N, C-alpha and C positions, 0 to 999 in steps of 0.2 A: 273809552275803557269798557271792557266787557265784564258784565257782572255774573258770577256762576254761584248758584246756591247749591250747597252741598245736599244731595238727596237724603230723605228720610230712610232709616232701615226698615226694610220689610220683614227680616227675620233676624233675631239675636239668640245666639246660643252662648249659655254660660257654663264654664267648667263646673262639673259636678264635684264636691269636695272628695267624694269616694270613688276610686277607680271604677269605672262602668263595666258591666258584664260584656264579654266579647259578643258583638253583634255582626254588622255588615263587615267591619274592618278590625281586627283584634289589636293592631298598633294604634289606630285612632282612639279605641276606648281606654287604652293605657294612659292617655293625657287627659282624660275625663270628659271627652265630648262623645256623646253616645246618640244625641237625637239629630243626626244629619237628615233624617226623614222629613224634617220641617223645612229644609231648603229644597226648593223646586229642582228637580232631575234634569229637565231639558230647557231651562232658562239662562239667560245670560246676564252678566251684570259685574258689580264689582263687590269686593269683600275687604273687611279691615280686621285686624287682629289687634286687640287692646291687652294691656297687662292689668293687673289688680287695682292700679292707681289711675286707671283710664287714659294712660298714655298710649299713643298710637305707635304700635310697633311695625306694622307692615301692611300695605295696600297692594291689592292684586286685582285683576279683571279676568273674566273667563266666559267662554261661549256656553259652557255647562258648569254651572257654579258648584253643585254638590261634588262631582268628581274631582274638581281642581282643589277645593278646600281639602277634602280628604287626603289628597296627594302631598299637600304641604305636611302633613302628619306621618306619611309613610315613606316618602321619596328621602333618598339620600343627597339628592342634588338642590333640595328646596334651600332658598336663602335663609329660612328661619330654622334649619334643621339643628343648629346648636343652642336655639332659644325656644324650643317648643314648650318648655315647662313655664316660661314666662307667660304664655298666651292664657288669658282668662277669660275673654270675650270675644265672640266673632260676630261682627255685624255685617248683613248681607243686604245689598239694595239691587233690586232686579232693575237693569237697564238693557233693553233689547238692541238698541242701536250700537254697533261697533266703534263708530266714530265718537258717539257720546261716552262709551265707556273709556275710549282712551283719554278724552279730555278730562273726566272726572278723575280717574286714576292719577293722571299727571298733577292736576290741580290739588287733591288731597295730600299727595305725596309732599308737595312743597308748602301747602297752606299749613298743614298740621305737622309737618316735618316728621315724617314716618322714620323711626329709628333705624329699620333693617333694610330699607329700600336704598339700593346703591345707584340704580340707573334713573334716569329722569329727575335727578336733583338738581336744583338750581340755587338753593339756598345756602349751600357750604362755600 
């Protein structure tokens, strides 16, 4: 049996109770996340969206984390487009290896039963 440890979060963003001032992305500040500058611009890794009750909503991976996370709040094809208001916290883990990102993403989706991930689901 293979043992996989969930990586520690390198950056955690929490929704601000008051809508933020438009900064880099006006749509993103609409949802209360304005401190994207804490996420490394050119690092790869995995990210997790949690609701206010610490339930995992969505897990994703990216070669460039900051851009990908911002896209989830701006894009009309994002799997969480109808659930953006539920996201209260974003946890980011830096994982440079593409293979490790894939493994962690699949493991987290299934181990923590991410609510809005529809692909890579084995627990249903």
